[in-house]
C-alpha positions as a printed Julia matrix, in Angstrom:
746×3 Matrix{Float64}:
 27.6   -19.33  -155.62
 26.25  -22.69  -154.57
 27.34  -26.01  -153.32
 27.56  -27.29  -149.83
 27.56  -24.29  -147.59
 29.44  -23.42  -144.48
 27.17  -24.25  -141.57
 27.18  -21.52  -138.99
 24.97  -22.62  -136.15
 24.65  -22.13  -132.48
 21.77  -24.29  -131.4
 19.02  -22.86  -129.28
 18.13  -25.08  -126.31
 15.22  -26.69  -128.12
 17.49  -27.65  -131.0
 20.17  -28.96  -128.67
 17.67  -31.31  -127.16
 17.44  -33.04  -130.52
 21.16  -33.47  -130.92
 23.02  -36.68  -130.28
 24.96  -37.39  -127.08
 28.26  -35.51  -126.75
 31.24  -36.89  -128.59
 34.82  -36.73  -127.27
 34.92  -33.32  -128.94
 31.46  -31.82  -128.41
 29.52  -30.47  -131.34
 30.96  -26.98  -131.89
 27.45  -25.69  -132.47
 26.87  -25.98  -128.73
 28.91  -22.81  -128.25
 26.5   -19.97  -127.69
 28.57  -17.31  -129.43
 30.59  -19.21  -132.04
 30.34  -17.33  -135.32
 30.95  -20.15  -137.77
 30.8   -23.92  -137.53
 30.52  -26.86  -139.88
 28.31  -29.11  -137.81
 26.93  -32.52  -138.71
 24.31  -33.0   -135.97
 22.26  -29.82  -136.26
 18.57  -30.42  -136.93
 16.98  -28.37  -139.72
 13.64  -28.4   -141.54
 14.77  -27.39  -145.03
 12.85  -30.25  -146.66
  9.73  -29.67  -144.53
 10.71  -32.43  -142.12
 13.14  -32.47  -139.21
 16.45  -34.12  -140.1
 20.15  -33.79  -139.42
 21.76  -31.18  -141.61
 24.42  -33.79  -142.35
 21.74  -35.92  -144.06
 20.15  -33.24  -146.27
 21.25  -33.63  -149.92
 21.59  -29.93  -150.64
 23.69  -26.96  -149.57
 22.41  -25.19  -146.44
 23.81  -22.54  -144.12
 22.29  -22.09  -140.67
 22.72  -19.03  -138.45
 21.69  -18.74  -134.83
 20.13  -15.69  -133.26
 22.51  -15.85  -130.27
 25.58  -15.42  -132.46
 24.03  -12.6   -134.49
 22.83  -10.69  -131.45
 26.18  -11.09  -129.67
 28.03   -9.36  -132.5
 25.42   -6.68  -133.14
 24.33   -8.16  -136.49
 20.72   -7.01  -136.62
 20.33   -6.5   -140.4
 20.88   -8.73  -143.42
 23.7    -6.48  -144.58
 25.45   -7.05  -141.22
 25.79  -10.82  -141.63
 25.44  -11.75  -145.3
 29.19  -12.43  -145.56
 28.66  -15.35  -143.19
 26.47  -17.09  -145.78
 28.46  -18.3   -148.79
 26.62  -17.44  -151.97
 24.37  -14.8   -150.4
 24.74  -11.29  -151.77
 22.93   -8.19  -150.57
 22.15   -4.96  -152.37
 21.12   -2.31  -149.84
 19.33   -0.02  -152.28
 17.82    2.72  -150.12
 16.1     3.27  -146.79
 14.24    0.05  -146.03
 14.93   -1.45  -149.46
 17.22   -4.47  -149.54
 17.62   -6.92  -152.38
 19.08  -10.4   -151.87
 20.43  -13.04  -154.24
 21.85  -16.53  -153.8
 24.43  -18.07  -156.14
 24.55  -15.0   -158.32
 21.02  -15.47  -159.71
 20.19  -11.78  -160.09
 19.99   -9.14  -162.8
 19.2    -6.16  -160.58
 16.9    -5.02  -157.81
 14.04   -3.82  -160.03
 12.37   -7.12  -160.8
 10.56  -10.12  -159.41
 12.4   -11.72  -156.47
 14.73  -14.68  -157.08
 15.01  -15.67  -153.39
 11.99  -16.87  -151.43
 11.46  -15.71  -147.84
  9.48  -17.68  -145.25
  8.8   -17.18  -141.55
  7.8   -20.46  -139.91
  7.09  -21.84  -143.4
  4.75  -18.95  -144.27
  5.86  -17.1   -147.43
  6.25  -13.37  -146.84
  6.93  -10.39  -149.06
  5.46   -9.49  -152.42
  5.86  -11.84  -155.39
  5.95   -9.3   -158.19
  7.95   -6.33  -159.42
  4.8    -4.2   -159.52
  4.71   -4.49  -155.71
  8.53   -4.01  -155.43
  8.92   -7.64  -154.37
 12.67   -7.83  -154.99
 13.57   -5.13  -152.45
 10.82   -5.29  -149.83
 12.56   -8.0   -147.82
 11.52   -8.26  -144.15
 14.72   -7.45  -142.26
 13.7    -9.14  -139.02
 15.47   -8.4   -135.78
 17.06  -11.74  -134.78
 16.44  -11.46  -131.04
 13.53  -13.95  -130.95
 14.57  -16.22  -133.79
 15.79  -19.73  -133.22
 17.79  -19.78  -136.45
 17.93  -18.7   -140.08
 18.36  -21.38  -142.73
 19.72  -20.37  -146.13
 18.89  -23.01  -148.76
 21.13  -22.84  -151.84
 19.91  -23.45  -155.36
 16.41  -23.72  -156.82
 13.73  -24.7   -154.29
 10.81  -24.71  -156.73
  9.61  -28.21  -155.86
  8.81  -27.61  -152.19
  8.64  -23.81  -152.05
  7.28  -22.72  -155.42
  7.77  -19.49  -157.35
 10.45  -16.87  -156.62
 12.86  -19.39  -155.07
 14.84  -20.02  -158.27
 18.05  -18.9   -156.59
 17.34  -20.22  -153.12
 15.41  -19.56  -149.93
 15.86  -17.73  -146.63
 13.9   -19.57  -143.96
 13.34  -17.77  -140.64
 12.49  -20.11  -137.76
 11.09  -18.48  -134.62
 11.44  -19.83  -131.08
  8.54  -22.04  -129.99
  6.7   -21.52  -126.72
  7.59  -24.04  -123.99
  4.63  -25.78  -122.32
  6.57  -26.96  -119.24
  9.02  -24.32  -118.02
  8.77  -20.64  -117.08
 11.76  -18.55  -118.04
 12.79  -15.38  -119.82
 15.5   -12.89  -120.6
 16.21   -9.18  -120.65
 19.02   -7.53  -122.54
 20.5    -4.11  -123.22
 23.05   -3.06  -125.81
 24.9     0.01  -127.01
 27.04    0.84  -130.02
 28.98    3.68  -131.58
 30.02    4.09  -135.2
 33.13    5.83  -136.48
 32.25    9.11  -138.26
 28.73    8.87  -136.83
 26.76    8.83  -133.61
 25.71    6.21  -131.07
 22.83    3.81  -130.71
 21.28    1.51  -128.14
 18.8    -1.32  -127.83
 16.68   -3.2   -125.32
 15.0    -6.57  -125.7
 13.17   -9.1   -123.6
 11.2   -12.32  -123.71
  9.03  -14.25  -121.26
  7.78  -17.83  -121.58
  5.19  -19.33  -119.3
  3.02  -22.46  -119.38
 -0.7   -21.76  -119.02
 -1.55  -25.45  -118.59
  1.53  -27.53  -117.88
  2.54  -29.7   -120.81
 -0.59  -28.59  -122.7
 -0.49  -24.85  -123.41
  2.44  -22.45  -123.32
  2.85  -18.8   -124.31
  5.95  -16.8   -125.25
  5.99  -12.99  -125.54
  8.98  -11.01  -126.76
  9.78   -7.46  -127.79
 12.62   -5.13  -128.69
 13.5    -1.5   -129.34
 16.61   -0.49  -131.22
 18.13    2.81  -132.28
 20.76    2.33  -134.98
 23.46    5.0   -135.25
 23.76    7.12  -138.37
 26.95    7.95  -140.25
 25.94    9.7   -143.51
 25.97   13.51  -143.8
 23.84   15.52  -146.23
 25.99   18.37  -147.56
 22.94   20.07  -149.04
 20.9    20.31  -145.84
 23.88   20.55  -143.49
 22.54   17.7   -141.35
 24.76   14.94  -139.99
 24.05   11.25  -139.44
 20.87   11.46  -141.51
 20.58    7.68  -141.93
 19.91    7.03  -138.25
 17.24    4.36  -137.79
 14.76    3.31  -135.13
 13.12   -0.09  -134.99
 10.77   -1.78  -132.58
  8.66   -4.89  -132.62
  6.9    -7.6   -130.68
  5.97  -11.23  -131.11
  3.36  -13.4   -129.39
  3.58  -17.16  -129.8
  1.5   -19.95  -128.31
  1.8   -23.73  -128.5
 -1.22  -25.89  -127.7
 -0.73  -29.63  -127.41
 -4.32  -30.58  -128.05
 -3.59  -34.3   -127.73
 -0.41  -36.42  -127.57
 -0.2   -36.42  -131.38
 -2.01  -33.17  -132.18
 -0.66  -29.62  -131.79
 -1.41  -26.06  -132.84
  1.16  -23.27  -132.98
 -0.06  -19.68  -133.48
  2.09  -16.58  -133.9
  1.52  -12.85  -134.22
  4.48  -10.69  -135.24
  4.85   -6.92  -135.71
  7.91   -4.85  -136.61
  8.24   -1.15  -137.5
 11.39    0.37  -138.98
 11.8     4.14  -139.29
 14.71    5.43  -141.35
 15.34    9.15  -140.86
 17.29    9.47  -144.1
 18.99    7.63  -146.93
 22.2     5.61  -146.49
 23.24    6.3   -150.07
 26.36    8.3   -150.88
 27.32    9.86  -154.18
 30.4     8.51  -155.94
 31.97    8.79  -159.37
 32.52    6.06  -161.93
 35.66    4.94  -160.04
 33.57    4.67  -156.81
 35.35    7.65  -155.22
 33.26   10.1   -153.15
 32.04   13.15  -155.05
 31.4    15.45  -152.08
 33.56   13.82  -149.42
 33.64   10.63  -147.39
 30.19    9.34  -146.36
 28.31   12.28  -147.86
 25.31   12.92  -150.1
 23.67   15.98  -151.64
 20.03   14.95  -151.87
 17.02   17.23  -151.57
 16.64   18.1   -147.87
 14.26   15.7   -146.13
 14.37   12.99  -148.77
 15.39    9.47  -147.83
 13.05    9.22  -144.85
 11.1     5.96  -144.9
  8.79    3.91  -142.7
  8.34    0.16  -143.11
  5.8    -1.94  -141.19
  5.53   -5.73  -141.24
  2.78   -7.82  -139.67
  2.39  -11.59  -139.82
 -0.26  -13.84  -138.3
  0.13  -17.6   -138.7
 -1.21  -20.91  -137.48
  0.46  -24.31  -137.9
 -1.63  -27.4   -137.15
 -0.01  -30.85  -136.94
 -1.7   -34.2   -136.36
 -0.46  -37.78  -136.51
 -3.06  -39.73  -138.49
 -1.78  -43.21  -137.87
 -0.04  -45.66  -140.2
  3.0   -43.38  -140.13
  1.16  -40.43  -141.69
  1.29  -36.82  -140.43
 -1.05  -34.03  -141.53
  0.14  -30.4   -141.53
 -1.77  -27.2   -142.25
  0.0   -23.83  -142.33
 -2.1   -20.68  -142.64
 -0.63  -17.2   -142.92
 -1.78  -13.63  -143.34
  0.71  -10.81  -143.73
  0.47   -7.04  -144.1
  3.38   -5.01  -145.43
  3.43   -1.2   -145.63
  6.27    0.88  -147.02
  6.52    4.63  -147.62
  9.59    6.55  -148.83
 10.32   10.2   -149.65
 12.66    9.46  -152.59
 14.94   11.88  -154.44
 14.41   11.2   -158.16
 16.18   14.23  -159.58
 18.57   12.22  -161.74
 15.7    10.69  -163.69
 12.98   13.38  -163.55
 14.97   16.58  -163.1
 14.42   17.37  -166.76
 10.65   17.27  -166.33
 10.88   19.46  -163.2
 13.02   21.98  -165.07
 10.65   22.09  -168.05
  7.55   22.54  -165.88
  8.72   24.66  -162.94
 12.27   25.85  -163.61
 13.84   23.77  -160.82
 16.11   20.73  -161.13
 14.84   18.8   -158.13
 12.28   15.99  -158.29
 11.17   13.5   -155.66
  8.55   10.85  -155.05
  6.35   11.8   -152.1
  5.02    9.29  -151.45
  6.81    6.31  -152.95
  4.43    3.86  -151.29
  3.67    0.14  -151.52
  1.11   -1.68  -149.39
  0.55   -5.42  -149.69
 -1.8    -7.88  -148.01
 -1.0   -11.56  -148.49
 -2.92  -14.72  -147.52
 -1.49  -18.22  -147.92
 -2.55  -21.75  -147.08
 -0.55  -24.95  -147.39
 -1.69  -28.47  -146.5
  0.43  -31.57  -146.76
  0.55  -35.19  -145.65
  3.91  -36.81  -144.95
  4.76  -40.45  -144.34
  7.31  -41.95  -141.95
 10.69  -40.83  -143.29
 12.35  -43.95  -141.82
 10.23  -46.29  -143.98
 11.72  -47.94  -147.1
  9.57  -45.62  -149.21
  8.64  -42.23  -147.76
  7.45  -38.9   -149.0
  4.9   -36.13  -148.84
  2.13  -34.62  -150.97
  0.63  -31.18  -150.61
 -1.26  -28.25  -152.06
 -0.64  -24.52  -151.79
 -2.64  -21.35  -152.42
 -1.76  -17.69  -152.05
 -3.5   -14.42  -152.82
 -1.83  -11.08  -152.53
 -3.17   -7.65  -153.32
 -1.18   -4.43  -153.35
 -2.09   -0.76  -153.36
  0.71    1.39  -154.76
  1.07    5.16  -155.03
  4.03    6.89  -156.66
  3.49   10.66  -156.7
  6.25   12.7   -158.33
  6.69   16.37  -157.44
  9.17   19.1   -158.35
 11.34   20.58  -155.59
 13.91   23.26  -155.16
 16.99   21.03  -154.76
 18.66   23.41  -152.28
 15.84   24.53  -149.99
 13.63   21.47  -150.37
 10.58   23.65  -151.11
  7.93   21.97  -153.27
  7.51   23.66  -156.65
  4.64   21.69  -158.12
  3.1    18.43  -159.27
  4.68   16.39  -162.1
  2.83   13.07  -162.23
  1.19   10.32  -160.24
  1.11    6.61  -160.9
 -1.2     4.33  -158.94
 -1.9     0.66  -159.45
 -3.4    -2.25  -157.54
 -1.72   -5.48  -158.66
 -3.38   -8.79  -157.79
 -1.47  -12.08  -157.66
 -3.01  -15.54  -157.15
 -1.17  -18.85  -157.25
 -2.36  -22.45  -156.97
  0.01  -25.39  -156.84
  0.25  -29.07  -155.99
  3.5   -30.79  -155.1
  4.99  -34.03  -153.9
  8.26  -35.79  -153.18
  9.29  -39.37  -152.52
 12.42  -41.05  -151.19
 13.24  -44.68  -151.96
 15.86  -46.6   -150.0
 17.79  -48.79  -152.43
 20.39  -50.66  -150.39
 22.44  -49.89  -147.31
 22.88  -46.12  -147.06
 21.98  -45.51  -150.71
 18.68  -43.83  -151.56
 17.18  -41.49  -154.13
 14.65  -38.71  -153.73
 12.55  -37.01  -156.38
 10.02  -34.19  -156.34
  7.51  -32.56  -158.68
  5.41  -29.39  -158.53
  2.8   -27.85  -160.81
  1.99  -24.18  -160.25
 -0.45  -21.85  -161.96
 -0.83  -18.14  -161.31
 -3.04  -15.28  -162.4
 -2.07  -11.62  -162.28
 -4.07   -8.49  -162.99
 -3.32   -4.81  -162.66
 -4.79   -1.42  -163.53
 -2.18    1.3   -163.91
 -3.42    4.89  -163.75
 -1.08    7.71  -164.67
 -1.98   11.37  -164.19
  0.21   14.06  -165.75
  0.92   17.64  -164.73
 -1.8    18.88  -167.06
 -4.35   16.59  -165.45
 -4.41   14.15  -168.35
 -5.31   10.7   -167.01
 -4.26    7.44  -168.67
 -5.72    4.11  -167.57
 -4.01    0.92  -168.76
 -5.32   -2.44  -167.51
 -3.19   -5.55  -167.88
 -3.46   -9.22  -166.93
 -1.5   -12.42  -167.38
 -1.78  -16.13  -166.68
  1.25  -18.35  -166.27
  2.07  -21.92  -165.24
  5.22  -23.89  -164.55
  6.39  -27.4   -163.71
  9.45  -27.79  -161.49
 11.2   -30.96  -160.39
 14.2   -32.28  -158.47
 16.18  -35.53  -158.25
 18.68  -36.2   -155.44
 20.56  -39.51  -155.15
 22.31  -39.78  -151.79
 24.81  -42.21  -150.26
 25.14  -42.15  -146.48
 28.48  -43.93  -146.35
 28.31  -43.91  -142.56
 27.06  -41.61  -139.84
 29.92  -39.2   -140.48
 29.88  -39.0   -144.28
 27.19  -38.22  -146.84
 27.79  -37.94  -150.58
 25.03  -36.6   -152.83
 24.1   -35.29  -156.23
 21.23  -32.94  -156.99
 19.44  -31.73  -160.08
 16.69  -29.19  -159.36
 14.72  -26.52  -161.16
 13.11  -23.27  -160.09
 11.17  -20.43  -161.68
  9.88  -16.89  -161.34
  6.32  -16.32  -162.42
  5.68  -14.37  -165.58
  3.21  -11.56  -165.22
  1.79   -8.17  -166.07
  3.68   -4.9   -166.2
  2.16   -1.99  -164.37
  1.06   -0.4   -167.63
  2.24    3.01  -166.51
  2.73    4.48  -170.0
  1.6     3.79  -173.57
  3.91    1.57  -175.59
  5.25   -0.46  -172.65
  4.72   -4.25  -173.08
  1.84   -5.41  -170.92
  3.14   -8.91  -170.08
  6.33  -10.97  -169.73
  7.06  -14.7   -169.37
  8.46  -16.82  -166.53
 12.17  -17.61  -166.42
 13.76  -20.83  -165.14
 16.94  -22.12  -163.5
 18.3   -25.68  -163.56
 20.93  -26.6   -160.98
 23.4   -29.52  -161.28
 25.38  -30.23  -158.13
 27.52  -32.86  -156.43
 28.65  -32.58  -152.84
 30.0   -34.26  -149.73
 29.41  -33.51  -146.04
 31.29  -35.19  -143.26
 33.53  -35.2   -140.23
 36.01  -37.38  -138.45
 34.37  -39.65  -135.82
 35.65  -37.49  -132.95
 34.48  -34.24  -134.65
 38.0   -32.81  -134.76
 37.66  -32.04  -138.46
 34.48  -31.32  -140.44
 33.97  -30.42  -144.08
 31.26  -29.45  -146.54
 32.19  -29.49  -150.24
 30.4   -29.12  -153.55
 30.68  -28.36  -157.25
 27.76  -26.95  -159.23
 26.43  -25.5   -162.46
 23.29  -23.39  -162.94
 21.66  -22.78  -166.32
 19.33  -19.79  -166.45
 16.9   -19.45  -169.37
 14.51  -16.69  -170.49
 15.99  -14.17  -168.06
 13.54  -11.6   -166.76
 15.21   -8.22  -166.85
 14.0    -4.7   -166.23
 14.23   -2.24  -169.1
 13.27    1.43  -169.24
 11.41    3.75  -171.56
 11.33    7.55  -171.5
  7.88    9.1   -171.97
  7.38   12.88  -171.63
 10.8    13.32  -169.99
 10.01   10.72  -167.3
 11.76    7.33  -167.11
  9.45    4.32  -166.7
 10.47    0.72  -165.99
  9.06   -2.54  -167.32
 10.02   -6.23  -167.37
 10.9    -8.3   -170.45
 12.63  -11.62  -171.25
 16.12  -11.59  -172.72
 18.64  -14.41  -173.15
 20.45  -16.98  -171.05
 23.22  -17.22  -168.43
 25.37  -19.92  -166.84
 26.88  -20.0   -163.37
 29.68  -22.43  -162.46
 31.16  -22.72  -159.01
 33.02  -24.58  -156.29
 32.58  -24.15  -152.57
 34.44  -25.5   -149.57
 33.69  -25.09  -145.88
 36.07  -26.48  -143.29
 36.31  -26.54  -139.52
 39.18  -27.76  -137.38
 38.72  -28.29  -133.64
 42.21  -29.06  -132.29
 41.05  -28.63  -128.69
 37.69  -29.05  -127.03
 37.24  -25.27  -126.67
 39.0   -24.11  -129.86
 37.35  -23.94  -133.28
 39.04  -22.75  -136.46
 36.89  -22.24  -139.55
 37.31  -21.4   -143.2
 34.95  -21.11  -146.1
 35.76  -20.11  -149.62
 33.85  -20.0   -152.84
 34.52  -19.52  -156.51
 31.66  -18.55  -158.8
 31.75  -17.69  -162.48
 28.44  -16.17  -163.61
 28.28  -15.11  -167.25
 25.74  -14.3   -169.93
 25.37  -16.81  -172.76
 23.5   -14.37  -175.02
 23.64  -10.68  -175.82
 21.12   -8.69  -173.79
 20.29   -5.58  -175.76
 17.29   -3.28  -175.41
 17.62    0.04  -177.2
 18.5     2.88  -174.84
 18.05    0.65  -171.82
 20.37   -2.4   -171.66
 23.59   -3.23  -173.47
 25.28   -6.42  -172.24
 27.22   -8.85  -174.42
 27.74  -12.58  -174.22
 30.42  -13.39  -171.64
 29.71  -10.43  -169.36
 29.32  -11.22  -165.67
 26.01  -10.95  -163.84
 25.29   -8.09  -161.45
 26.92   -7.94  -158.0
 28.34  -11.48  -158.31
 31.93  -11.82  -156.98
 34.19  -14.5   -158.44
 35.91  -15.06  -155.08
 34.49  -14.61  -151.6
 34.86  -16.22  -148.21
 35.75  -15.87  -144.56
 38.06  -17.41  -141.99
 38.51  -17.1   -138.26
 38.44  -18.74  -134.86
 36.43  -19.01  -131.65
 37.99  -19.95  -128.32
 36.47  -20.58  -124.87
 38.45  -20.21  -121.63
 36.99  -21.77  -118.5
 37.65  -19.27  -115.7
 35.51  -20.97  -113.04
 32.91  -23.7   -112.71
 30.17  -21.28  -113.71
 31.98  -18.72  -115.91
 33.5   -18.96  -119.36
 35.47  -16.3   -121.22
 35.06  -16.43  -124.98
 36.89  -14.69  -127.81
 36.87  -14.83  -131.58
 37.78  -13.11  -134.81
 36.61  -13.27  -138.41
 38.17  -12.0   -141.62
 35.73  -11.66  -144.52
 36.49  -11.05  -148.18
 34.21  -10.05  -151.06
 35.76   -9.95  -154.51
 35.36   -7.5   -157.37
 31.85   -7.2   -158.8
 30.08   -5.34  -161.55
 27.19   -2.92  -161.23
 24.08   -2.73  -163.42
 24.46   -3.45  -167.12
 25.41   -0.51  -169.35
 22.52    1.46  -170.83
 24.0     1.6   -174.31
 26.95    0.69  -176.52
 30.43    2.02  -175.57
 30.36    4.19  -178.68
 27.52    6.19  -177.1
 29.6     6.88  -173.99
 27.75    4.41  -171.76
 29.86    2.39  -169.32
 29.4    -0.33  -166.72
 30.72    0.38  -163.25
 33.16   -1.94  -161.46
 32.79   -2.37  -157.7
 36.16   -3.03  -155.99
 36.85   -5.92  -153.65
 36.99   -5.36  -149.92
 38.05   -7.07  -146.7
 36.54   -6.81  -143.22
 37.89   -7.83  -139.82
 35.55   -8.43  -136.87
 36.6    -9.09  -133.26
 34.49  -10.32  -130.34
 35.05  -10.94  -126.62
 32.74  -11.84  -123.77
 32.05  -13.57  -120.49
 29.26  -16.09  -120.05
 27.94  -17.14  -116.66
 25.03  -19.35  -115.64
 22.42  -16.6   -115.82
 24.06  -13.7   -117.64
 26.3   -12.95  -120.6
 28.26   -9.78  -121.33
 29.9    -9.35  -124.72
 31.71   -6.74  -126.75
 32.52   -6.54  -130.44
 34.54   -4.41  -132.82
 33.31   -4.82  -136.4
 35.01   -3.56  -139.54
 38.2    -2.91  -137.62
 39.98   -1.32  -140.6
 37.04    1.02  -141.32
 36.62   -0.34  -144.84
 34.31    1.35  -147.37
 33.1    -1.82  -149.06
 30.34   -1.02  -151.56
 27.3    -3.32  -151.44
 25.2    -1.45  -153.98
 25.76    1.11  -156.7
 23.64    2.38  -159.56
 23.75    5.28  -161.98
 21.91    8.43  -160.95
 20.82    9.36  -164.47
 20.67    8.11  -168.05
 22.97    7.83  -169.92
 25.48    6.42  -167.42
 28.94    7.55  -168.52
 32.43    7.8   -167.08
 31.58   11.34  -165.9
 28.24   10.47  -164.32
 27.44   10.42  -160.61
 26.41    7.13  -159.01
 24.39    6.33  -155.91
 26.21    3.83  -153.69
 25.65    2.15  -150.35
 28.67    1.22  -148.25
 29.03   -1.19  -145.36
 28.75    0.27  -141.87
 32.03    1.94  -140.76
 34.02    0.65  -137.8
 31.55   -0.11  -135.02
 32.12   -0.83  -131.34
 29.33   -2.34  -129.31
 28.56   -3.99  -125.99
 25.61   -6.04  -124.79
 24.41   -7.53  -121.52
 21.82  -10.27  -121.25
 20.28  -11.74  -118.1
 18.37  -15.02  -118.19
 15.91  -15.88  -115.44
 13.87  -18.96  -114.62
 14.86  -22.52  -115.47
 14.29  -25.07  -118.16
């Protein structure tokens, strides 16, 4: 899905300060708890410069932390329906894959969506470091907003943004005012237990108008709702998360500033959220149940990020920016792998249980970007820059045999370790030329080169040790062209052609006979769109039509060696995605906002994708987890109850259409099938009271207690109509309340 996206923004105070003076109908984004708006005056930094969202010639969705926190949306899978074109595959404890506009062929591959925090790229770039599913699921409590950029972003953001980009923007420290907040929340889930959370933030100037510091933190216990029939334990997927962030802003001189940030978050998942279903997606052992080896599914994920952003005005309309980042990501999972390695466990130890303990990935990533930008109001403006990143991972996948009923370890099966290295260098630039009146054209170009190396070491049950080194070098050129016509302040019409890529690279080399390297793949996006509103902001719209061509698709295949299934990446075929998207908002009264967004996306293969015993997909088949129809509609209403108190209420209905699971593993004649994931609808309600210094809110999400499936995959090969499948469902009906108190002044 692509095109001009529904803009869902509630501006933080610092963003509101950049907005234009109030219109007869104020910008709906001023509402602190509005779930969805199509706003024309929100300021974003999608193109690495501050500009009105209305003026950006691409599709963008913006989410505010206030709205997410108010409705208890603390995970990507809680709010992805609010972002047209964004799909989420919640694979297992702490593993979440994301895709934009249907550009995805599964979760075992290189990422197709880039992730940045304050313009610092985070997460691993390669499949050998599990880059597609190790997405930082940041708690939104200290974010200013999340920007979702639709379509290839290869020109400004480089590799792994061929589908789009999720851009997390944290709240800056204030150098003038002292203020803060404290908040508490609680929730309960149908068929599960209860959870709670606390959060707080304090901002204080150290030297007025020169140096300010902001400190924030949170603790959250998420309720569980999955029962393990095998162990007899209930609510095994309960989670606990905590984190902190320190930010400082130093205004060194009137035109020189330095922003530094340190962020830490730890997520502990006590068990897996997966349930076992049949081919028709019906529960095998009962509603919200699993039968995994006792103790499996527990995972711990840690994310650290340290960054520094230096900005200086050089004169003659030029601005210099340097962004330095260093991130550390640790992930460890006790993973039931019986469906794939049970045969090896049976042959070696006479038990059918097998599990990875540990299933561990650890990545350290350094990045540096420098750029110089000219005055964007000049007749000819632009920017040039250079980028470098180095990431090194240390992975350990140790497979053991277990008694599937008692959970007792029976013996060692195999161990795979590797230490992938990824380095990328790139230079980029863009320029905008004003032609006449409100007509201009912008173009961009990027050259990127990367080097990858890996040494895979596999040790078998007999002690046999296999060492397979691999390396690869790859380069790519991406570009974009965007003519734009600003008809007037309230209407922008644009076209956009842009390309993106995923880096080719080296497979882990975990077994003899697996290809050591694979090539980059590429997307080309063609789009036309219009963004606008009536002069009084009563009606706003965001429309687009698009086509994406995807060439040289990277796809994960498998090979069975000594009764163990190994994965590797290869290049197979082409795909095309066509779509239309519309986002509308109607504000009949000053305090009433009605919204609707709908999208149509047809994503189909243009070639047969066939790898013996691994993939069987024919031309015309739809891509994975890509609904044809999806959207949401609802309202937000404010009621002024006194000069200082406002009652607010709202509701949202979300719809996700039918999708398809992973491609079949063989031809129909061999009994292999491809699973269909049914459509589902959710209803969310919210109510609250906002006063000068405090806000109390309540929400009821998934009112109908829907079992919408957001991920499903076969539990063994071959995958037939009688096989079991591992699925992840949306959170059942959830009721929650929160109270926030703000102190100090701004």
